[in-house]
C-alpha positions as CSV (number, residue, x, y, z in Angstrom):
1,M,0.1,-0.4,0.0
2,K,2.8,2.4,0.6
3,L,4.6,1.9,-2.6
4,I,0.9,2.4,-4.2
5,L,0.8,5.7,-2.7
6,M,4.0,6.7,-3.3
7,L,3.4,6.2,-6.8
8,L,0.7,8.0,-6.9
9,A,2.4,10.9,-5.0
10,V,5.3,10.7,-8.1
11,P,2.6,12.3,-10.7
12,M,1.4,14.9,-8.6
13,A,4.5,16.5,-7.4
14,L,5.9,16.4,-10.8
15,G,2.9,18.4,-11.7
16,L,3.0,21.0,-9.1
17,F,6.9,21.0,-9.8
18,S,5.9,22.3,-13.3
19,A,3.6,24.5,-12.3
20,C,5.9,26.7,-10.6
21,Q,8.2,28.8,-12.5
22,V,11.9,28.8,-11.2
23,E,14.1,31.4,-12.5
24,V,17.8,30.1,-13.0
25,V,20.4,32.5,-12.3
26,G,23.6,32.2,-13.5
27,N,26.7,32.6,-11.0
28,A,30.7,32.6,-11.1
29,F,30.4,29.3,-11.3
30,T,28.2,28.9,-14.4
31,P,29.8,28.1,-17.5
32,P,29.4,30.3,-20.4
33,A,27.4,29.6,-23.1
34,A,29.4,27.3,-25.3
35,T,28.8,25.2,-28.7
36,F,30.5,22.2,-30.9
37,I,32.6,21.6,-34.2
38,S,32.1,18.2,-35.4
39,G,32.8,16.5,-38.7
40,T,35.1,13.8,-40.4
41,V,38.8,13.2,-41.1
42,R,39.3,11.7,-44.4
43,L,42.4,9.8,-45.5
44,D,42.9,11.4,-49.1
45,D,46.1,9.7,-49.7
46,G,44.4,6.3,-50.8
47,S,44.8,4.4,-47.2
48,V,42.2,2.4,-46.0
49,E,44.1,2.0,-42.3
50,S,45.4,5.2,-40.6
51,G,48.2,4.1,-39.5
52,G,48.0,6.1,-36.2
53,P,45.5,7.9,-34.5
54,A,44.9,11.4,-35.8
55,V,46.0,14.8,-33.5
56,L,43.8,17.8,-34.4
57,F,44.5,21.1,-33.5
58,R,42.1,24.3,-33.0
59,F,43.4,27.9,-33.3
60,D,42.1,31.2,-33.3
61,C,42.2,32.9,-36.6
62,E,43.5,35.6,-34.9
63,D,46.5,33.5,-33.9
64,P,47.0,31.1,-37.0
65,P,50.0,28.0,-36.2
66,P,53.3,27.9,-38.2
67,P,53.8,28.6,-41.5
68,V,51.3,31.3,-40.9
69,G,52.0,32.6,-38.1
70,L,53.3,31.8,-34.4
71,G,50.0,30.7,-32.8
72,F,49.6,27.8,-29.8
73,P,46.2,26.1,-29.9
74,V,43.5,26.8,-27.8
75,D,42.3,23.3,-27.8
76,F,43.5,19.8,-29.1
77,V,41.7,16.1,-29.7
78,V,43.2,13.1,-30.4
79,I,41.6,9.8,-32.6
80,P,42.7,7.0,-31.7
81,E,43.6,4.6,-34.3
82,D,40.3,2.1,-34.0
83,S,37.7,5.2,-34.7
84,F,39.0,5.0,-38.4
85,E,36.8,2.9,-40.8
86,R,37.3,3.1,-44.4
87,G,39.6,5.7,-44.2
88,S,37.2,7.9,-42.3
89,A,36.7,9.0,-38.4
90,P,34.5,11.4,-36.8
91,F,35.6,13.8,-34.7
92,V,33.9,16.7,-32.2
93,F,35.5,19.7,-30.8
94,P,33.7,20.9,-27.4
95,Y,33.2,23.9,-25.5
96,V,33.4,26.0,-28.2
97,P,32.4,29.9,-27.7
98,P,30.4,31.6,-29.8
99,S,30.8,33.9,-32.1
100,S,34.1,32.8,-32.7
101,C,36.5,32.0,-35.7
102,H,38.9,28.8,-35.6
103,L,41.7,27.4,-37.6
104,I,41.7,23.6,-37.4
105,S,44.3,21.1,-38.7
106,G,46.8,18.6,-37.6
107,F,47.9,15.3,-38.7
108,V,47.9,11.6,-38.5
109,D,50.8,10.4,-36.2
110,R,51.7,7.3,-38.0
111,D,55.0,6.9,-36.1
112,R,52.9,7.5,-32.6
113,D,55.6,10.0,-31.1
114,F,53.1,12.6,-30.5
115,H,52.7,14.0,-26.8
116,Y,51.3,17.3,-25.6
117,A,53.9,18.6,-23.3
118,S,56.5,20.1,-25.2
119,A,56.5,21.8,-28.8
120,V,59.0,20.0,-30.1
121,T,57.1,16.6,-29.3
122,S,53.5,17.7,-30.3
123,Q,53.9,18.1,-33.9
124,A,54.4,16.5,-37.2
125,S,57.3,14.6,-38.0
126,A,58.6,12.5,-40.9
127,G,56.4,9.9,-42.5
128,D,52.9,11.7,-40.6
129,L,50.2,12.4,-42.6
130,L,49.5,16.1,-42.8
131,I,45.8,17.2,-42.1
132,G,44.6,20.5,-44.4
133,L,44.1,23.8,-42.9
134,R,39.9,24.6,-42.3
135,Q,38.8,27.5,-41.3
136,V,35.5,27.2,-39.3
137,T,33.3,30.0,-37.9
138,V,30.7,30.1,-34.8
139,G,27.9,32.3,-35.2
140,A,26.0,34.7,-32.0
141,P,23.5,32.8,-29.9
142,L,20.1,33.1,-30.9
143,A,18.5,36.0,-29.3
144,G,16.9,35.7,-26.2
145,S,18.8,32.7,-25.8
146,D,21.5,30.6,-25.0
147,W,21.6,28.2,-27.8
148,I,24.3,28.2,-30.5
149,Q,24.0,26.4,-33.8
150,P,27.2,24.6,-33.9
151,A,29.4,23.7,-36.6
152,E,29.1,20.4,-38.3
153,G,29.8,18.4,-41.5
154,V,33.5,19.8,-41.6
155,V,35.3,17.8,-43.3
156,L,39.2,17.4,-42.8
157,R,42.0,15.9,-45.7
158,G,44.8,14.2,-44.9
159,E,46.1,14.3,-48.0
160,I,50.1,15.1,-47.9
161,A,53.0,12.8,-46.3
162,V,55.5,15.1,-44.6
163,P,58.6,14.4,-45.9
164,L,61.3,15.7,-43.5
165,E,62.1,15.7,-39.9
166,R,61.5,18.6,-37.6
167,P,64.4,21.0,-37.6
168,A,66.6,20.0,-34.5
169,F,69.5,22.0,-34.1
170,E,72.5,24.0,-31.7
171,P,73.5,26.8,-31.1
172,L,77.2,26.8,-32.7
173,D,80.5,28.9,-32.6
174,L,81.4,30.1,-35.7
175,L,85.2,29.7,-35.9
176,S,85.3,26.4,-33.7
177,L,81.6,24.7,-34.3
178,D,81.4,24.0,-31.0
179,P,78.3,24.2,-29.2
180,V,77.8,27.5,-27.3
181,A,75.0,29.5,-26.0
182,P,75.5,32.4,-28.3
183,R,76.3,36.2,-26.2
184,M,75.1,39.6,-27.0
185,E,76.6,42.5,-24.4
186,L,74.3,45.6,-23.9
187,D,75.5,49.1,-22.4
188,P,74.1,50.8,-19.5
189,A,71.6,52.4,-22.1
190,G,70.8,48.6,-23.8
191,H,72.7,49.7,-26.7
192,A,74.2,46.5,-28.6
193,L,77.7,46.6,-28.2
194,A,78.2,44.3,-31.4
195,P,75.7,42.1,-32.9
196,A,75.6,38.4,-32.0
197,L,77.1,36.3,-34.7
198,F,77.1,32.4,-34.5
199,A,75.8,29.4,-36.0
200,L,73.0,26.9,-36.4
201,G,73.4,23.2,-37.1
202,T,71.2,20.2,-37.0
203,H,71.3,17.8,-34.6
204,Q,70.3,14.4,-34.8
205,V,68.1,13.4,-31.2
206,R,67.2,10.0,-29.9
207,S,65.3,9.7,-26.7
208,D,62.8,7.7,-25.2
209,V,61.0,11.2,-25.5
210,V,61.2,11.7,-29.1
211,D,63.1,10.6,-32.2
212,V,64.7,13.2,-34.6
213,V,67.0,11.7,-37.6
214,A,68.7,13.5,-40.1
215,P,66.7,16.6,-39.5
216,L,67.8,19.5,-42.3
217,F,67.0,23.2,-42.6
218,T,64.8,23.8,-45.7
219,V,66.6,27.2,-47.4
220,V,64.4,28.9,-49.7
221,F,66.0,31.8,-51.2
222,E,63.4,35.5,-52.2
223,E,62.2,34.9,-55.8
224,D,64.6,36.0,-59.0
225,A,62.0,38.7,-60.4
226,D,64.5,40.7,-61.9
227,Q,65.6,38.0,-63.8
228,D,69.3,38.7,-62.8
229,G,70.2,35.3,-62.0
230,L,70.4,36.1,-58.3
231,P,67.8,35.7,-55.8
232,D,66.5,39.8,-54.8
233,D,67.3,42.0,-52.6
234,L,64.8,43.6,-51.2
235,N,66.0,45.0,-47.8
236,Q,68.7,46.5,-49.8
237,D,71.7,45.3,-47.5
238,G,73.4,44.0,-50.2
239,M,73.2,40.2,-50.0
240,P,70.6,38.4,-51.0
241,D,67.4,37.8,-49.2
242,L,66.3,34.4,-47.4
243,R,62.3,33.5,-47.2
244,W,63.1,30.7,-45.3
245,P,63.9,29.5,-42.4
246,R,63.1,31.8,-40.2
247,L,64.8,32.4,-36.6
248,F,62.2,34.1,-33.6
249,V,64.0,35.1,-30.6
250,R,61.9,35.6,-27.4
251,L,62.7,36.8,-24.0
252,L,61.6,34.0,-21.4
253,A,60.3,34.4,-18.3
254,P,62.6,33.9,-15.3
255,G,63.3,30.3,-14.6
256,S,60.7,29.3,-17.3
257,Q,60.8,28.0,-20.2
258,E,57.8,30.1,-22.0
259,P,58.4,33.9,-23.4
260,V,57.3,36.5,-21.2
261,E,54.0,38.3,-21.7
262,P,53.9,41.2,-23.8
263,P,56.8,39.3,-25.5
264,V,60.5,41.2,-26.4
265,I,61.2,39.5,-30.0
266,L,64.6,40.4,-31.4
267,A,65.4,40.5,-35.2
268,A,67.3,37.8,-36.4
269,V,69.2,37.0,-40.4
270,I,69.8,34.6,-41.8
271,L,73.1,35.7,-43.5
272,P,73.4,33.4,-47.0
273,V,77.3,33.2,-45.6
274,N,79.9,32.9,-42.8
275,P,81.3,36.3,-42.7
276,L,84.1,34.7,-40.8
277,D,84.8,32.2,-42.9
278,E,84.6,33.2,-46.8
279,E,86.4,29.5,-47.9
280,D,83.4,28.0,-45.4
281,I,81.4,25.8,-48.5
282,E,78.9,24.7,-46.4
283,A,77.9,28.2,-44.8
284,D,77.7,29.5,-48.7
285,L,74.2,29.1,-49.3
286,L,73.8,30.7,-52.2
287,A,76.8,29.1,-54.2
288,R,75.2,25.8,-53.4
289,V,71.9,26.2,-54.7
290,L,73.3,28.1,-57.7
291,Q,75.7,24.5,-58.3
292,Q,73.1,22.9,-57.7
293,G,70.8,24.6,-60.3
294,L,67.5,25.0,-58.4
295,P,65.2,27.4,-59.5
296,L,64.9,31.1,-57.7
297,D,61.3,30.2,-57.3
298,G,60.9,31.5,-53.9
299,E,59.5,28.2,-52.9
300,T,62.1,25.1,-53.6
301,P,64.5,24.4,-51.3
302,L,67.8,24.1,-50.6
303,L,68.4,21.3,-47.6
304,A,71.0,22.5,-45.7
305,R,72.7,20.9,-42.2
306,R,73.9,24.2,-40.9
307,I,73.1,28.4,-41.6
308,T,74.8,31.5,-40.3
309,V,72.8,33.7,-37.8
310,T,73.1,37.5,-36.7
311,V,70.9,39.1,-34.4
312,P,71.8,42.7,-34.7
313,G,70.2,44.2,-31.3
314,L,67.0,45.5,-32.7
315,A,63.5,44.8,-31.1
316,V,60.2,43.8,-33.2
317,S,57.6,46.0,-32.2
318,S,55.2,44.9,-34.9
319,L,55.2,41.6,-36.9
320,Q,52.2,42.5,-39.3
321,P,53.8,44.7,-40.9
322,L,57.5,44.0,-39.7
323,E,58.8,47.3,-37.7
324,L,61.8,46.8,-35.4
325,V,63.2,49.4,-33.0
326,P,66.6,49.7,-31.0
327,L,66.5,47.2,-28.2
328,S,67.8,50.9,-26.4
329,E,64.1,52.2,-27.2
330,V,62.8,48.9,-25.5
331,A,65.3,49.0,-22.7
332,A,64.4,52.9,-22.0
333,S,60.5,52.5,-21.7
334,G,61.5,50.4,-18.6
335,V,60.9,46.9,-20.0
336,E,63.6,44.2,-19.2
337,V,65.3,42.9,-21.8
338,T,68.6,41.2,-20.3
339,G,67.9,37.5,-19.8
340,R,67.7,34.3,-21.7
341,Y,66.1,34.1,-25.0
342,Q,64.6,31.2,-26.4
343,L,65.5,30.5,-30.3
344,M,62.4,29.2,-32.6
345,L,63.6,27.9,-35.9
346,M,60.9,27.9,-38.4
347,N,61.2,25.5,-41.6
348,S,58.9,26.1,-44.6
349,S,57.1,22.9,-43.6
350,G,55.6,24.6,-40.8
351,Q,57.8,22.7,-38.7
352,T,59.7,24.1,-35.7
353,W,62.6,23.5,-33.1
354,S,63.1,25.6,-30.3
355,L,65.9,26.0,-27.7
356,P,66.1,25.2,-24.5
357,N,63.2,22.0,-24.3
358,Q,62.8,19.7,-22.3
359,L,65.0,17.5,-23.5
360,I,67.8,19.0,-21.1
361,Q,66.3,16.7,-18.1
362,Y,67.1,13.5,-20.8
363,G,70.8,14.4,-20.8
364,Y,70.4,16.2,-23.7
365,E,72.6,19.4,-22.3
366,N,72.7,21.5,-25.2
367,Q,69.2,21.5,-25.9
368,G,69.5,24.0,-23.3
369,L,71.6,26.8,-24.7
370,P,69.6,29.6,-25.4
371,L,70.5,33.2,-26.8
372,L,72.1,35.1,-23.5
373,V,71.6,39.1,-23.1
374,E,74.0,40.7,-20.6
375,M,75.1,44.0,-19.6
376,A,78.5,44.5,-19.9
377,E,81.2,44.5,-17.2
378,P,81.6,48.4,-16.3
């Protein structure tokens, strides 16, 4: 009898509850309105089996990834290998904010060496299948509602196998070619006493975390638009210009491997020759390009194991368009400019390598070498 009375009471209670107008009020702990992006990853290289998990990254359109920009992903998802059927697998990015623009890319990790914790282990390596960049826009909530239309049916295509490894490197002394932390000294006003001049040499890495075998730099000269048989000198410094690779030099927070915010970025120039040794054939990039008969089309790479770099003591005040100011101006504004600077090299493929990195924990001491900017001794 008690059970019957309880069952009879349930619809009555539900009826009373439904008749009440309960106002739901959000607070600081209420999650913001969000939606999702979903779709399918397709293997367009003729494969039926993926050969590994797929790793997808979501970037903000205002902060695109390499090689377009320097953006970090705001989110990532891993699609297990067994999710693929007949060359396709579904994906979902949850908790996507309204009124937002996103860039989605990734790769199929066929050597299964992806790890999210480090920049050097969270990108495509040789043999992986690249997933092309796709822009997705999410609209605003419906008027008077928290409902946000999800972005569904997005198709991502894996089409191109990555031909090269990540450009693992270490900084070298230009004369001895020994590993060394480059240095630049400043006077009390923050002027560079002399440009930092050093080499970067590719370096094979074999560890429990990552294997990088036979890394190379992709050297791409400026296009020969004036048809004089040489790459164009757009900045009028008397030397042919290079498009790739690119080196970004960013001040690190004290005791950290993360750049400071707001960033302090130094200009870096990759030279076509070693100015300290005219007979350094390996560093004479232009002579090698001409000798190999590579087209000066601004796209075809020369594969190199060593490049020469100078950091002239100029700070980047704007990346787009590129604007430079003397480092002394940044120092005069009260910003700290001395310390350890990250060296991040980007190949034309968008693959990057940064020093210092987490491999110093595995005995690779030279993977912890930064550029040091210091005040000169009085």
